N, C-alpha and C positions, 0 to 999 in steps of 0.2 A: 124186476124192479120192486114189487110188493115185498119181497123179502129185505131188501135194502132199507126200505121205508120202516118197516117193522123193527129191524136191528137198530136203526138210528133213534126211534122212539124209545128204546130200552136203554140206550146208553146216556147217562146224564153226567154225574160228578166223580171225578178222579178221586181216587183213595190213596191212603198211606199204607204201603205194603208192610209197615212195622207192626200192625196189630196181629197178634195171635187169635186164634178161634176162641180161645177163653176170654180174651179182653172184648171181643165183639159180642160174645153171649152175655157178659156183664153189662156192657153198654146197652144191648136191646132191652135187658131188664130194667136198666134205669130209664129208658125212653117209655116203657109201659106205664111207669108212674107218672111221667111227665104228660103223657097223652091224656091221662085222666083228670089231670089238675090245671094243665097250662092254659094261658090265654091264647088268642089266635096268633100273635106275633112270635111267642115262645114256640107254639106248635108248628109254625112254618119253619122255624130253625131246626126243629126235630125232623119236619119232613125231609128238608135238605140233607141232613146227617144221614137219614136212612137212606137217600139215594147213594151216599157215599159207600156205606155198607153194601149197598146192592152192587155197585161197580167193582167193589173187592171181591164179592162172591162170583162174578163173572170172570175177572181176571184170575182168580185162583180155583176156578172150576169147582166151587164148593155149593152143591145144590142144596144142602141141608140150611146152610147160610141164607142162601138166595130164597128159599122157601119162607124163612122166618121173616127176613126183610120185606118181601113182597106182602106178607100178612099186614104188617104194620103200616106200609106204603098205602095199601088199600084203606085202610081205617083212617089215618091222618088226612088223606086226599078226600074222603068222604065227609069228615068233620069240617074240612075247609072250603069244601064245596069246589074241589078241583076235579079235572077229569081223571078217574081211576079205572077206565075199561081196559087200558093198555095192560095194567098191573094185574087186573082181575083175570084177563085172557091168559097171561104168561103164567100165573099161579095155577090155574086150571090145567093148563099144558102140562106143567111141571108135577102137579098131583097125579095126573093121570099116567104120565111116564114112569114115574117112580112106582105106581101100583102094578102097571103092567109088565115092567121089565125089572123087577127087583131082583129075581134069580140071575139074569143075565149080568146085571151091573156087578153084583158080587162076584161072578166068575172073572168079569174083566178087570176089577179092581186089583187083583194079584198080579195080572200081567202088566198093568199101567205102573204098578208099584216097581216090578223088575225093570221096566224100561227107564223109569225115572232114576233108579239107582244106578244103573250103568251109566246114564249121562252124567250124573254127579261125578262119578268115580272117573270118568274120562276128563272132565273140567278139572277136577281137583288134583289131577296128576302132578301138575306144576304150580299149584297154589297151595299155601299152607291150609291144614284143615283143623277146625277147633276140636280139641279133645275133652276139654272140661272148663267150668266155670266155678270159681271159688270167690265166696262172698265174705269180706271182711267188715269191720265196723267202719272203716275210712276208705276203702278201696274195692274195686272189682279187679280180680286176676283171671285173665284168659290164657289158658295154655294150648299151645298148638303143636303140631307134629313137625313143622319146619320153621326155621329160623325167620324172625319178622324184623324188618328194617325200617327206618323212619320214613322211607319214600312209599311204605305200604300203608301209611295211616294219613288220613285227611280229616281236620276237624273244622267246625264252624259252629257258631251259635245263632238262635233264632228266637224271636220274641212273638207270642201269642198274646191274646187279651188280658189274662191273668197269670201267666206263667212263662218260663223261659226255658228253652231246650238247647242242650249242648250235645251236638251229633258227632260222633267217630265213624268214619268209613274206613273199613280194614279190607284190603285185597286179600280176601280169604274165603273159604267155605264153611257154612255151617251145616254139617251133615245130619243134624238132628234137631228136634223142636226142644228148645231149652225150658227147663222149669225155672221160670224168672222170679227171683224174689226181690221186692223192692225194699231197700235199706229205710231206715228212719229218716236219714238225712235228705233223702229224695222224695219228691211228689209222686214220682213215677219212673220206671225203667223199662226200656224195650230193647231186646235183642232179637234180630231177624236177618234173613238173607235179603238185602236190597235188590240186587240183580244177580246174574250168573258168576260175577267176578267180585262182587262186594258184599261184605257182611257189615251191617250198620248196628251201633249201639246209641241208644238215646238216653241221656238223663235229663229228667224234667224237674224244675225247681219253682219255687215262689220268687226267689231273688236270683240274679245272675252271678255265677262263681266260676271262675275259670280253673277247671281241673288240671293236675298235673299229671302227665304220662311218663312212665319209665318202661323201658325195654331191656328185657334179660334173656338174651338168645331167642328161646322159642316162647317166651312169656311177655305179655303185656300186662302191665299194672297202671290202673287209672284210679288216682286219688281224688275223690270227690268230698272228702272231709273238710269241714270249715275251719280246722284249727290248724291246718298247714300254713307256714309263714310266706310261701310263694303263692298262694291262692289271693287274687286281687278281684275286688269288686269293679263291675264296669256300669257306668251311667248310661244304660241304654238310649233314654229318651233323649239326650242332647248329643249322643255319639254313636249315632246308628252305624255309621261306617267302620267303626273300630272293632265292632264285634262280628260283623258280617264277613265271611270268607273273603280273601282277596279274589277278585273276579278277573277273568281274561279281557284284555283291553281291545280285542278284536271283535267283541259283539257289535252287531249293527241293528239299530232299533229305528224303525219309521214310525214317526207320529202323524196322525191325521186329524187335522183340525176340521170337525164336521162342518158341511154346508160351505157357505161363501159365496160372494159376488152376487148374482141376482136371486140366490136361494138364501133367505135370511134365516131359515130354521125356525124354532119357536120363538114367539114374540111375547115378552113379558109386559112391555108398554110401548109408547110411541117410539122411544130411543134405546130400549132395552132389547137387542136381538140376540139370539143364540149364537150366531156366527162370529160375532165380536168377543164375546166372553170366552169361547173355547178356544179361540186363536191365541187369546192371551195366556190361557192355561197351557196349551200345547208349547207355546214358545218357552214358558217358564219350566215346564217339564224337561224340554230338551236341553235348556241351559244347565239344570241340575245334573242330568245324565252324563253331560259331556265333562263336568267337572269330576264324575266318578270313573272316568276312562271310557265311557262308551262311544261309539260312533253314531251321530245323530242324524237323521234326514227328515225333512217336513214334506208332505204333500203339498202344502201350501203355507207360505209364510207371510202372506198378504191376504187382503180381501178380494179374492178372485174364485169364481166358479169351476169346479172340477168334476167330472163326470165320475160316477161311482166306480165303473170298472177301471178307470185310469188310477185309482188310487192304490188298488191292490197290485195293478200291473206295475206301478212305480216300485212298490215294495219288493216284487218279484225281481225286477231288473237290478235292483240294489243287493239282492241276495241277502236279504234282512232275516235277522234270527226272530224277531218279533214284530208285530204290527199292532199299533194302539191307536184306536179311534176315539176321539174326545167329544161328548156331546152334553147337552143339557136336557132335561125332561121337561114335559108340560102336560097338564091334564085340565079338564074343566073343574075339576074338585080342587079348589085352591088350597084346602087343608092339607093335601098330600104333600110330603117331603121327603128327603133321604137320599143317599148315594147308592148306586146300583152298578153291578158289572155283568156284563153280558157275553157269552161265547155263542158262536153259530151253531144252531140247531132248528129243526121244525119244532117249534114251541107247543107245549101242552097247554099252558094256561092262557086264558083269554087276555088277561093284563099284559103278559109278554107280547102277544101278538098285536095288541094295540100299540105299545110302544115302538114295536118293529115298523108298524104300518106308518106311524108318524114320521119316523125317519127316513122310510123308504120312499115316500112320496116326493122328495125333493127332486128325484131325476126319474120319474115314471116311465120314460122312454127305455131306460136301461133294462127294465124288467124282462122286456122282449129279447135282450141280447144273452141272457142266461137261461137256456133251456132247462127243462126239469132235470134232464140227465147230467147237465153240468154242475146244477145245483147239488144233486145228490152224491156226485163224484167226490166232493169235498169231504164227505163224511165218512172218514175212515177211523179206526178205533184209536190210532196213536195220536192223530191231530186233535180228536175231541178231548182226550184225556189230557193233554198237554195244554190246550187252550184252557181247559176247566182249572188246572193246576195254576195257570198264570192268573186266571180271574179270581182265583180264590186269594192268591197272595197279594195281587193288587187291592183288592177289595179291603183286605185286612189292613194293609199299609195306609190306605186313606183313612179308614176309620181311627186307627191309632193316632194319626196326626191330628184330625180334626177334633177328636174328643179330648185331646190335651189342652185346647184352648176354647172350644165352644161347647156349650151345652145343649142337650136335647138333639143330638146328632142321629138321626135314625139310620140304622142298617137295613138297606133295601135288600140286601143278599145278593148271592151270585145266581144269575138265571140264564135259561137257554132261549134263544129267539132267532127268527129268520132274518137277520140283517144282511141286506144285498151288499151293503159296503165291504162286508167281510168274506163275501164269495170270491172264490179265486186266489185267496192268499194261500202261498205255498209254505207257510209258516204259521205257528201258533198266534191266533189274531183274536182280539178282544174288542169290546165297545164299552167305554166308561160313560155312565150317566152322572155328572158330577153334582147333580142337583136339580131341583124343579124350579125352573125360570117362572113358572105360573104361581108359586107360593111366594107372596110379599116379603117375608122374612129371608128366605133362600135365594131370592132374586137379587137381594142387596148383598148378600155374602159372595154370590157368584161373581159379582163385578167388583169386589173388594180385593185388592192386591195382596193383603195378608192371607185371606182365605184361599185365594189362588195359589200362593206360594205353599201353604199347607197341603192342598190338594196334588200339587206337582210334587212336592217331597214325598208324599205318600204313595203316589204312583211309582216313582223311582225305588222307594223302598221295596214295594212289592216285586218290581223287577229284580232287585238285588237278592231278595229272598227266593225268588224263583230259580234264578241262575245256580244260587248257593246250594240248591238241593238237587240241581240237575246234574247228569253225567256229561261232560263235554271235553 
């Protein structure tokens, strides 16, 4: 039991497998500068980014990177006044193990490499292997040892805060660590093995441009130059669906409007109840998702009370692919505002625990239903990582939509917290805090139809983004 709890406390934010060790080293150095000069909000974002690098080190079994990430996590947590005891303990254990077993590790490294090489050779027997990468002024040329077909390539485009990414997934093996050169036309270029059967190439730009791809037997040419006649600009802000990869129509989403019936949730004024606002947002979100081809179910579509455990039970019965619980935040400090997204985990921060406690109290009798063992059983690595990825995409989707029309929208970030409504879900599950009903300005917005539509569209955008980056 103690080992499970310890493991859970160490697993936080999912990371992109596209970064090379060199990229992460550069990123850590840039964070060192930010740690010295940033204000609390910027430092908190750095802290969350360091968690993502820490997760990458666990997944890739990179103890050197883990050590560097932990050092900085301890430092940022200390400055922010967060609990850093877990990080300190893990760092101390890692340093002790490295010091005591350095010779043994060196001996085993050769054996592990041999095993890894054999596995790659076995998997690549039926898949094309990348032989070389050639960089031209207007194109990237990939040479393989087997013929490449159009069925072997999938592409899609994604939007982040200040840049755009074009992703190419190729059913092939990358048997070496490439020396990536970023062309002048691109902001960044990443080439990596995404999973055991997929090699991924990512172009990052300041503006959207659809690249042209040509196949020549065992060669792929990707033209990213801006002067080609068949390159078209896409207005991503108004036509999100046009650049997101076509998604399968059989995905099932269960949307849970928090509270309901005798449970009003947070109260903003005599007539402004959380249960009413979140129901309106949930229904709007479902309507948008249905138009995009998803199958949508609601835990409640009217003002009625539903036990916490019955919400995820319903999602499990529907064999849902995702569970989205929608809420509105509240605090005694009326100045606090912003949107946040949570995934299930025993929270480190006092603030996350307080938010969870507020939402959990609605059905206190349910707490006894979930034993500690049942609670811990939901924390497996795969589910945490997937839920974290979903939370990151949904949070970014909401921010993109809201900031396009409203000023001073605060990014509350993606956090981990022990929300009972998420316990028992057999699929990635997140809880969205759509704003603070205790904040006068944000309370008005939460009950405003235009704001609700933007929130709903942002949640849908995030779901699109999540599936577009997933293997299915």
